[in-house]
C-alpha positions in Angstrom: 0.2 0.2 -0.2 1.5 3.2 -1.1 -1.7 5.7 -0.9 -1.9 6.3 3.0 -5.4 6.2 4.4 -5.7 8.0 7.9 -8.5 8.9 10.5 -9.3 11.8 9.2 -10.1 10.9 5.8 -11.9 7.9 7.4 -13.8 10.2 9.3 -14.7 12.3 5.7 -15.4 8.8 4.1 -17.7 7.8 6.9 -19.7 10.7 7.0 -20.3 11.2 3.2 -21.8 7.4 3.3 -24.2 8.6 6.2 -25.3 12.1 4.0 -25.6 9.7 1.3 -28.2 7.6 2.7 -29.8 10.2 4.6 -30.8 11.5 0.7 -31.6 8.3 -0.4 -33.9 8.0 2.7 -35.9 11.3 1.7 -36.8 9.5 -1.4 -37.4 5.9 0.4 -40.1 7.3 2.1 -42.1 9.0 -1.1 -42.9 8.0 -4.3 -40.8 7.4 -6.4 -40.3 6.4 -10.2 -38.2 3.4 -11.3 -36.5 3.9 -15.0 -34.3 1.2 -16.3 -31.0 1.5 -17.6 -29.2 0.7 -21.0 -28.2 -2.4 -18.8 -31.5 -3.4 -18.2 -31.2 -2.4 -14.3 -33.2 -0.8 -12.4 -32.3 2.9 -11.5 -34.2 5.7 -9.1 -33.6 9.5 -8.4 -32.2 7.9 -5.1 -29.4 6.2 -7.3 -28.4 9.1 -8.7 -28.6 11.8 -6.3 -26.5 9.5 -3.6 -23.7 9.0 -6.4 -23.7 12.8 -7.1 -23.3 13.4 -3.2 -20.8 11.1 -2.7 -19.2 11.9 -6.2 -18.9 16.0 -5.4 -17.5 14.7 -1.7 -14.7 13.0 -2.9 -14.1 15.6 -6.1 -13.5 18.3 -3.5 -11.7 15.9 -0.9 -9.3 14.1 -3.4 -9.2 15.9 -7.1 -6.3 13.6 -8.5 -7.7 10.6 -7.4 -10.5 9.0 -10.6 -13.6 8.2 -9.6 -16.1 5.4 -11.1 -19.4 5.1 -10.0 -22.1 2.7 -11.2 -24.8 5.2 -13.0 -21.9 7.6 -14.0 -19.6 4.4 -15.7 -23.3 2.5 -17.2 -23.9 6.4 -18.8 -20.7 5.8 -20.6 -18.3 7.6 -18.2 -14.8 5.8 -18.1 -12.4 7.6 -16.4 -8.1 6.9 -16.9 -7.5 4.5 -13.9 -3.9 3.5 -15.5 -2.4 5.3 -12.0 -3.7 2.7 -10.1 -5.7 4.7 -7.6 -9.0 5.0 -7.8 -12.6 5.4 -6.0 -15.0 2.8 -6.4 -19.1 3.3 -5.4 -22.0 1.6 -5.5 -24.3 4.9 -4.2 -27.1 2.4 -3.9 -26.2 -1.4 -4.1 -29.6 -2.9 -3.5 -32.0 -1.4 -5.8 -34.3 -4.1 -5.7 -34.7 -3.8 -2.1 -34.9 -0.8 -1.9 -37.6 -0.7 -4.6 -39.3 -3.3 -2.4 -39.3 -1.2 0.6 -36.4 -3.7 2.4 -34.0 -2.4 4.7 -31.2 -4.2 3.5 -30.0 -1.6 1.0 -26.6 0.3 1.1 -24.1 2.7 0.7 -20.9 1.2 -0.8 -17.8 3.4 -1.3 -14.2 2.1 -1.7 -10.7 2.8 -2.8 -8.7 0.5 -4.5 -4.9 0.3 -4.7 -3.6 -1.8 -8.2 -6.2 -4.0 -7.7 -7.0 -4.5 -4.3 -9.2 -2.6 -2.3 -7.7 -0.4 1.1 -10.2 0.9 2.4 -14.2 0.3 2.3 -17.4 1.8 3.8 -20.4 0.2 4.2 -23.5 2.2 5.4 -26.7 0.6 5.4 -29.4 3.6 5.7 -32.4 2.1 7.3 -31.2 -0.2 9.8 -28.4 3.0 10.8 -25.7 0.0 10.3 -22.1 1.4 9.1 -18.7 -1.1 8.4 -16.1 0.1 7.4 -12.8 -1.0 6.7 -8.8 -0.2 6.4 -5.1 -1.8 7.3 -6.0 -0.6 11.2 -8.8 -2.8 11.4 -12.4 -3.4 10.8 -15.4 -1.6 12.4 -19.0 -1.5 12.8 -20.9 1.4 14.5 -24.5 1.1 15.1 -26.4 4.7 15.7 -26.5 5.6 19.1 -24.8 2.4 20.7 -20.7 3.4 19.4 -18.5 1.8 17.8 -16.4 -1.3 17.8 -14.1 -3.6 16.2 -15.1 -6.6 14.3 -13.4 -10.1 13.6 -14.5 -12.8 11.4 -14.6 -16.0 13.1 -13.2 -19.8 13.1 -16.6 -21.9 11.7 -17.5 -24.3 14.3 -17.3 -28.3 13.7 -21.4 -28.5 13.4 -20.9 -27.0 10.1 -21.3 -23.5 8.4 -23.5 -20.5 8.7 -24.0 -19.3 4.6 -24.9 -15.7 3.7 -27.2 -15.7 0.5 -28.8 -13.1 -1.6 -32.1 -13.0 -1.0 -33.2 -11.6 -4.7 -30.2 -13.1 -6.5 -29.7 -17.1 -6.6 -28.0 -18.9 -9.2 -27.1 -22.4 -8.4 -25.6 -21.8 -5.0 -27.8 -24.7 -3.2 -26.7 -27.1 -5.7 -22.9 -26.1 -5.2 -23.2 -26.2 -1.1 -24.0 -29.7 -1.4 -20.1 -30.6 -1.0 -20.3 -28.5 2.3 -21.4 -29.1 5.8 -24.3 -25.9 6.1 -25.9 -25.8 9.1 -27.6 -22.2 8.6 -28.4 -19.7 6.3 -28.9 -16.3 6.7 -30.6 -14.4 3.5 -29.8 -10.2 3.0 -29.3 -8.1 0.1 -26.7 -6.1 -1.2 -23.4 -6.3 0.1 -24.8 -6.2 3.8 -23.6 -10.0 3.6 -19.6 -9.7 3.3 -20.4 -7.9 6.5 -22.4 -10.7 8.0 -19.1 -12.6 7.1 -16.7 -9.9 8.5 -18.8 -9.7 11.5 -18.8 -13.4 12.6 -22.4 -13.8 12.4 -21.5 -15.6 9.1 -19.0 -18.1 7.7 -19.4 -17.9 4.1 -21.2 -15.8 1.2 -21.2 -17.5 -2.2 -21.7 -15.7 -5.3 -22.2 -17.8 -8.4 -24.6 -15.2 -9.9 -23.5 -11.6 -12.2 -22.2 -9.2 -10.6 -19.8 -5.9 -10.6 -17.4 -4.3 -9.2 -18.5 -1.7 -7.5 -20.8 -4.6 -6.3 -18.3 -5.9 -3.9 -15.5 -3.4 -3.6 -16.1 -2.0 -0.2 -17.8 -4.7 1.2 -14.6 -7.0 0.5 -12.3 -4.4 2.5 -14.3 -4.8 5.1 -14.0 -8.7 5.4 -10.5 -8.6 4.3 -9.7 -6.0 7.4 -11.6 -8.2 9.1 -9.6 -10.8 8.7 -11.3 -12.7 6.2 -10.8 -13.5 2.0 -12.9 -13.3 -1.0 -11.5 -15.3 -3.9 -12.4 -16.7 -7.0 -14.1 -20.6 -7.2 -10.5 -21.4 -8.1 -8.9 -19.8 -5.4 -7.5 -17.4 -7.3 -7.4 -13.3 -5.8 -10.9 -11.1 -7.1 -9.0 -8.2 -8.9 -10.4 -5.1 -9.3 -10.0 -2.2 -12.4 -10.4 -4.8 -15.0 -11.3 -3.8 -18.4 -14.5 -5.9 -17.9 -16.2 -4.3 -14.8 -17.9 -7.7 -14.2 -17.3 -10.0 -11.1 -15.9 -13.7 -11.8 -18.2 -16.0 -9.7 -16.6 -15.9 -6.0 
């Protein structure tokens, strides 16, 4: 790691994620319109407003670090990230959960350096949970209850607790037949990474399509909580590829 992530920057990023979350909640509590983007995924004003808030804040604080956000990228914006350092943002991860008025959508902000996430914050606006991870460790803040360090756990001998997608399933149940699974927890968005990071689950398997902005922030939280994330063959997950899609992991 060559870029220095310091406590002041972390406080700024956590605050920025919460501001985006507040804007999302204003729309969540109103009547909103759902549109379909060119990639056939849904989008709302909440996705766009939250990304605008984050992009503006990051540009002001770190003007020399390129920004990749889902909405801008799908619209055709392709910044030069050849320097190896860039922001990777999904301002509203779990749009389907948002549309269905569920609580499991998140704001994701990650900082990537040379293909690996070196910082990530995952904020759940309805739940008022905020997770973040960096080289000094991983943390959870619950609104009104303060902050605490989090760590992954050692799986019990009686079987695994597996975090599963609520809205996207693509053969995970068949794949897991080779594992001793005692329990599953369903959730939306990048909160599944956080369930593993804070010791509520042991494994999150994804065989459906995801993009880099879907995973980078949660990957950082998991990594700095003591976990690991890999492709199915054990190779690492890399960010900043020419193809923004992730392999299965």
